[in-house]
N, C-alpha and C positions, 0 to 999 in steps of 0.2 A: 094446658099443656101439650107441650107439642110432641109428636110422634110421627116416628118413621119406621120403614121397614127397609130390611136390608135385602136383595134375593139372594139365592143359594147360590147361584151364581159369582156373584162378585167377593161374598164371604170365602169362597173357595180360593180363588183367584188370590187374596192378602192373606193365605196362611197357607198351602202346600198345592204345590203346582200337579203331583201326580193325583191328588185330592180333586186337583180342578178337573183333570182330562176327565176322571174318570166319575164327574157331578154333570158333567156337560153332557156327558154320550146319557147317562142316565136323562137326563132331560130334556133331550130330545125327544124321548118315547113318550115320558113320563106324561107332557101336554095333552097327550092324544084319549088317555087312558085315567089319569086323576081328575074327577068329576066337583065341579061346587068349588063350597070352600079347602077341600081339602087339597085342592090343586095349589092352593100357597104353600105346600108341604116339600120343606128338603128332599129331595131325590137320593139318596147313598147307593148303591152299587153293596149288594148283601157281600158281607165276610163274614167268614166261622171266626172262634176265638185265636183259634192260631195265627189265620192273615192277620187277625187284627193286632197280635201280638208283634209278630214279624214288621208291622208297620209301625211298633210304638217302639222310643227309647227307653222309659219307664214306664212300669206300673207300679202302683202301690196301693197298699190297703192306709186309709189315714182318715182321720178326724179335719173337719170343715172348722178352722178357727177364726175366719176372717175374710167375709164376702165386699169387698169396696168398689161400687162402679165409681169408675173417672173418666171426664175429659182427658180424651189423648191413648193414644196406645203404646205401644212395644216401637224403639224406634220414630217415635215423633209422627205417627201413624194419625193420621184425623178420626175423630169420628169417642161414641160412646163405647167404652171398654168396661169389664167387669174382673177384678184381680181376686183372686180366691188363693186367701193362705191355707195348706194343708199341715196340718202335723201327723208326720210320717209312724204309724202305727209297723209295718213291716211292707218291706221291700220283696214286691214279686217278680220283675225283672229292672235290671238295670239299678246301678245307685245315685244316690244323693246323699245331702245332708238333710236334719232330722226336721227340716223345715221345708216346702217348696212352695212355687207361687204357680200358678196357672192361670193363663187370660183367658176370654170369652170375649167374641163379640156381644154387643148389647151393651143393655143395662138401663138405668134411670139416675140422673143426675140433676136434681132439681126439678126443672117443671118440663126437663126434655127429657123424652126416651125412647131409645134404638133396639125395636125389636126383632130377631134373629127365629124362625119356626125353626124347629130339631134342635136347636142349639143347649147347648148341658145346662144346665137349673142346679144351683148348691145354694144350701140352706147353712149357715152357722150351726154346728155342733151336731151335725148329721156325721155319722158314718159311713165312708164311702171305698170303693174300688177305684181309681183311678186310671185309664189306659193313655199315654201323654206321646206326643212327639213334639220335637223339636223343630223350628220353626221362625226365621224374622227376630231372635235373639227372645225368645220366648217359647216355654211350654205350654201346648194348647192338646186339648181333649180330644183325641184319634174317633174320628168318625163321630165328632159332636156331642150330641145327650145318648148315641151307641155306643162311646168307650165309659163313660161313667156308672156304676151302677152304688148300688145302695145294698148297706148291709143290713142285715134284721133276723131275727134271731126268737126262736118258740122253743117250744117246749121238746121237739125232735132236732133241734141243730140250728145251725147258722149256713142264714141264703144269703143269697144276692140278686136282686130285681132292677130291673132298667125302662123307663118310658120309652115308650113307641111314639108318644104324643107328637108333633108337627115332623115327623119324618114318615115321607114313604122309601118302601126295599126294591130295587128291580135286579135282574138278576142277568149275565148275556149269556142266549141260547145259543144250541149247537149251526143255527143258520145266520147267527150272525148280529140277530135282533138284541134288544135289552128288551126282558119283557118282565111282569112287576109280579112283585112275594107278597104273600102275608104273612105278618108277621108270626103267625101260629107256624107258617111251612119255613121260615127259615134257618141255617144251620147255626143261628147262634140265639137261643132261645132266651124269653125273658127276665127266666127264673133258673136258678139250678143253687147246688152248694157251694157254699164259698170253697170248701174242698176240693171240687170237681174243677169251679172256675181254679183253681191255682194250681193244680194238677197240669192243668194245659197249658195254661201260660208258662211253665216252669219247663214242660215237654219240647218250649220252642226252643231252637239253640241260639 
C-alpha cells in the first residue's frame, strides 16, 4: 500500500491563512522541544473554547452519517480527502441545513493512503460536537482534531471529550517566544459537560 504523510505547514497553507501563520510560528520553536516520535505531531497554538468559537462559522452537535475518502478535494485540489456527512441535531453557533458536509485532509482510497498527524477522525454512527470554519469552498474542522468532540453519556449526564493524539500545543509567552503547553494545562480541557461546552460557545457574540 502506498502511504504518505503531509506536513502540518503544508496542510495549514491549503486551508486557512490565519491558521497557517499560527502553525508556522509554533512549529519554529516546536522543532527544538518535541522529542523523538512526537516531533511528527502537528503543533497548534493553544486556544480557549471562546477563541475557537470566534474562529468558527458553525458549531454543531451532530451524528456522523457517512465517512467517504476520495481522490481530490474541494475546487479540484489534488490528493486524498475524506468527506464526512453530518446529520445535525443542534446548532450551537450559526445555521445550516439538516445535513452538512465536512472535509478533512487525508484518508485511504484503495491501496493509497495519506496520513495527517492531528487530523480530526470520524466514525459513522458516532455523536459529535464539531467546530467548523469555511475556506476554499468547504467546511473544515477548526483546529483539526481539537475542534471535534465526542459526545458520551453516563449516569451523571452528558459529556464531551476530545483527543490530543498527534497534536502538540504551544502558547505565546510575554517575551515573544512560543512555549509548549501540556494538554493537562490547556485552557480548553479534553473533557467537560455538554452543557458547559454549549454555554461557552453560545456566550460568544
